[in-house]
Structures are given as structure tokens and as C-alpha cells.
C-alpha positions as CSV (number, residue, x, y, z in Angstrom):
1,M,147.0,252.3,137.1
2,T,150.3,253.6,135.6
3,Q,150.7,253.1,131.9
4,Q,153.6,250.4,132.8
5,E,151.0,248.9,134.8
6,L,147.9,248.7,131.5
7,I,150.7,247.6,129.5
8,I,151.6,244.7,131.6
9,K,148.1,243.9,132.7
10,H,146.1,244.0,129.2
11,L,148.9,243.1,126.3
12,T,150.4,240.3,125.9
13,E,154.1,239.9,126.7
14,D,156.0,240.1,124.0
15,Q,153.1,243.4,123.4
16,N,151.9,242.4,119.8
17,H,148.4,241.5,121.2
18,I,145.8,242.6,123.4
19,K,145.1,239.8,126.2
20,S,141.4,238.9,126.8
21,C,139.6,241.0,129.5
22,T,136.8,243.1,130.9
23,L,136.3,246.7,131.1
24,D,133.9,249.1,132.6
25,K,135.2,252.1,131.6
26,K,135.7,254.0,127.8
27,E,138.7,255.7,129.5
28,T,140.5,252.5,130.2
29,L,139.2,250.9,126.7
30,Y,141.2,254.2,125.3
31,E,144.0,253.4,126.6
32,I,144.8,249.6,126.1
33,L,144.3,250.1,122.4
34,K,146.5,253.4,122.3
35,W,149.4,251.6,124.0
36,W,148.6,248.5,121.8
37,K,148.5,251.0,118.5
38,I,152.2,252.5,119.9
39,M,154.1,248.7,120.9
40,S,152.7,246.4,118.9
41,K,154.4,245.1,115.3
42,S,151.2,242.7,114.7
43,N,148.4,244.5,112.5
44,T,145.4,242.8,114.7
45,I,144.5,243.0,118.5
46,G,144.5,239.5,118.7
47,D,146.9,236.7,118.1
48,L,145.1,235.2,114.8
49,D,147.0,232.1,114.5
50,R,145.9,231.1,118.0
51,M,142.4,232.1,118.2
52,N,139.6,232.8,115.6
53,G,138.9,236.6,113.7
54,N,135.6,236.5,115.6
55,T,136.3,235.7,119.1
56,A,135.2,238.5,121.3
57,L,139.0,239.3,122.8
58,I,138.2,242.6,125.1
59,R,134.2,242.6,126.9
60,I,133.6,246.1,128.1
61,K,130.5,246.8,130.4
62,L,129.0,250.2,130.8
63,G,125.4,249.9,133.1
64,S,123.5,247.3,131.5
65,N,124.9,247.2,127.9
66,I,127.7,244.7,127.4
67,Y,130.1,245.8,124.1
68,N,132.5,243.0,122.5
69,I,135.4,243.9,120.0
70,N,136.8,241.0,117.8
71,A,140.0,240.1,117.7
72,D,140.4,240.2,114.2
73,S,139.8,244.3,114.5
74,N,143.1,246.1,113.1
75,K,145.1,248.6,113.6
76,D,143.2,251.2,110.8
77,G,140.0,250.6,112.6
78,V,141.9,251.4,115.7
79,S,143.4,254.7,114.4
80,I,139.8,255.8,113.7
81,F,138.0,254.7,116.5
82,L,140.5,256.5,118.7
83,K,140.7,259.5,116.2
84,N,137.0,259.5,117.0
85,K,136.9,259.2,121.0
86,T,135.1,262.1,122.1
87,N,132.8,261.0,119.2
88,P,129.4,259.2,121.2
89,W,128.6,255.3,120.4
90,I,126.3,255.0,117.6
91,L,124.0,251.5,117.1
92,I,123.8,251.3,113.3
93,D,123.1,247.7,111.7
94,N,125.6,245.0,110.7
95,Q,126.4,243.4,107.4
96,N,123.9,241.2,107.7
97,G,121.3,243.9,109.1
98,T,121.3,243.2,112.5
99,K,120.9,246.6,114.9
100,N,124.1,245.3,116.5
101,K,127.1,246.9,115.9
102,I,129.0,249.9,117.1
103,T,130.5,252.9,115.3
104,N,131.8,256.8,116.4
105,N,131.8,258.0,113.2
106,V,129.1,261.2,113.1
107,N,128.0,260.3,109.6
108,K,127.0,256.7,110.9
109,E,129.4,255.0,109.2
110,P,130.7,251.7,110.3
111,I,134.3,251.7,110.5
112,R,136.1,249.3,108.3
113,G,138.7,246.9,110.5
114,F,137.2,247.7,114.1
115,Y,134.6,245.0,114.6
116,I,132.5,246.2,117.8
117,Y,128.9,244.9,118.6
118,R,126.4,245.4,121.2
119,H,125.8,241.9,123.2
120,V,121.9,241.5,122.5
């Protein structure tokens, strides 16, 4: 898929938000997030005027695991996640103590502003 095809397929017409989608490769996710960050004037990946921030906007199926990224993930969080993209994904506790949140910080700290969870 070319860069332009990826943008047309995964970004809204105004290029400010990411369309709801299901992916099967981390590399595609990183490309979508990169182009959203470059092109968008919005601070969040989802249009929060049209959806709840906890809406699972992006779904990634990797093997038997499914991960959801919420619509309220923002530019700062996306930037950190992309900066760490060569690091492994680590399963950590969410704020309620359930082990379903993902980080790619080597220190296992959550990424503020990036809301990705393993579907349980």
C-alpha cells in the first residue's frame, strides 16, 4: 500500500482523525499513527465530538491476541509510542489494577496519553 493509499484508507477526509479499523501488523499501525501525527490538526486520534474517548478506534489482531487503541489517545502519547516502536510491547496493570494495558516504555511505565489495551 502506498503512502497516499494508506492515508485515504485510514484517515478521515479532513485528515484530522483515524477511521475505525482492524489491523494485523504493527508496522501498519506505526505508519497510520505517523501519518496522522504529521497531517492532523486534532489532538486526539478519534473525533471526541462524535464518540466517547473510551471507544476502541483501532483494533490490532496479532496471533491470538487482540489489542484496542482508544479514541482519546493523543499526539503526545502517540509521539512517545512511535519513538519507542522498536521496543517490545509489555503488558502492565491499568489504573484499576487489571493487567491489560500495553506500554512500550522499557521502564514498564504507562504512556501518558496513549490508551492501548489487550482485549481480555
